[in-house]
C-alpha positions as MATLAB code, in Angstrom:
seq = 'MRFVSAWSDEGTRSAARHGLTADDLDETYLVIEGNRGLVRSDAGLALMGHLSMPWRALRLLSVFPRPLRDIVYAYIARNRYRWFGHRASCFVPPHGQRHRFVNGVWSAPRSPS';
ca = [
     -50.425   19.538  148.753;
     -48.488   16.969  147.040;
     -44.555   17.039  146.047;
     -42.418   16.198  143.176;
     -39.324   16.316  141.365;
     -39.605   18.700  138.398;
     -37.139   16.594  136.608;
     -38.457   13.441  137.559;
     -40.818   11.914  134.612;
     -43.969   12.577  136.520;
     -42.680   16.445  136.858;
     -41.730   16.899  133.442;
     -45.293   15.271  132.562;
     -47.332   17.659  134.815;
     -44.950   20.731  133.394;
     -45.903   19.885  129.445;
     -49.723   19.408  130.221;
     -49.631   22.859  132.055;
     -47.603   24.060  128.341;
     -44.174   24.307  130.283;
     -40.843   23.406  128.466;
     -37.864   21.768  130.384;
     -36.164   25.764  129.743;
     -38.834   26.947  132.278;
     -38.346   24.516  134.732;
     -34.387   25.546  134.845;
     -33.382   26.595  138.014;
     -36.704   26.908  139.639;
     -39.412   24.342  141.029;
     -43.171   24.408  139.658;
     -46.053   24.316  141.351;
     -49.532   23.317  139.942;
     -51.775   25.464  141.187;
     -55.374   24.953  140.009;
     -54.980   24.703  136.363;
     -52.000   26.622  136.076;
     -48.717   25.706  135.901;
     -46.145   28.421  138.164;
     -42.309   28.747  138.235;
     -40.246   31.168  139.584;
     -41.468   33.784  141.751;
     -45.070   32.821  140.873;
     -44.715   29.449  142.256;
     -42.630   30.803  145.417;
     -45.761   32.978  145.627;
     -48.579   30.571  145.669;
     -46.773   27.981  148.605;
     -46.239   31.109  150.516;
     -50.263   31.222  150.547;
     -49.877   28.228  151.900;
     -47.861   28.650  154.917;
     -49.227   30.381  158.353;
     -48.315   34.144  159.201;
     -45.828   35.566  158.989;
     -44.895   33.817  155.810;
     -48.158   34.175  154.145;
     -47.975   37.689  154.271;
     -45.685   37.222  151.739;
     -47.669   36.678  148.689;
     -48.553   40.524  148.966;
     -45.001   40.875  147.264;
     -47.621   39.440  144.106;
     -47.922   43.171  143.569;
     -44.783   43.533  142.147;
     -44.632   43.122  138.219;
     -43.028   39.516  137.587;
     -39.987   40.908  135.630;
     -39.042   42.359  139.056;
     -39.877   39.300  141.280;
     -38.482   37.033  138.918;
     -34.618   38.991  139.320;
     -34.909   39.289  143.043;
     -36.233   35.329  142.771;
     -33.159   34.405  140.601;
     -30.622   36.454  142.896;
     -31.878   34.456  145.906;
     -31.559   31.307  144.130;
     -28.027   32.267  143.003;
     -26.912   33.168  146.626;
     -29.506   30.406  148.779;
     -26.434   28.109  149.577;
     -23.917   30.470  150.526;
     -26.662   31.979  153.021;
     -28.525   29.581  154.370;
     -25.741   26.544  153.721;
     -25.534   23.613  151.517;
     -26.595   19.848  152.435;
     -24.278   16.969  151.168;
     -27.237   14.613  150.321;
     -30.792   15.032  149.087;
     -33.690   15.844  151.140;
     -35.532   12.238  152.087;
     -39.079   12.476  153.392;
     -39.872   11.131  156.816;
     -42.030    7.789  156.874;
     -45.119   10.031  158.103;
     -44.900   12.226  155.144;
     -44.076   10.384  152.443;
     -47.735    9.990  150.910;
     -47.120   13.663  150.097;
     -44.730   12.659  147.498;
     -44.988   11.131  144.146;
     -44.322    7.614  144.340;
     -43.452    8.425  148.024;
     -39.663    9.628  147.136;
     -37.772   12.658  146.559;
     -35.854   13.027  143.400;
     -32.681   15.497  142.655;
     -33.263   17.757  140.011;
     -30.793   16.779  137.069;
     -29.659   18.849  134.437;
     -31.959   19.776  131.547;
     -30.027   17.859  128.670;
];
């Protein structure tokens, strides 16, 4: 698994290759799984499938309709800083993990123009 900021040049090119626009990337992240570009709850559930139990079990939430899952996703996204806190600086991958990030760095999301 490799990571790239959705708002980086590579991220927006990857999104476009999978038929996604800047609006599709608003308030979410992009997961490329096979030949599909996934956002919002689909992206989160796809990532859960790569984690160990008990997180992997959350993949079962995919039985709920996407519009309902995306409402819950948006609620969590809006409240995540209040519940889990906010860091003063952007994530910088540890040296041993930089190979998992395109260009070896993580760039902070930017607002769409």
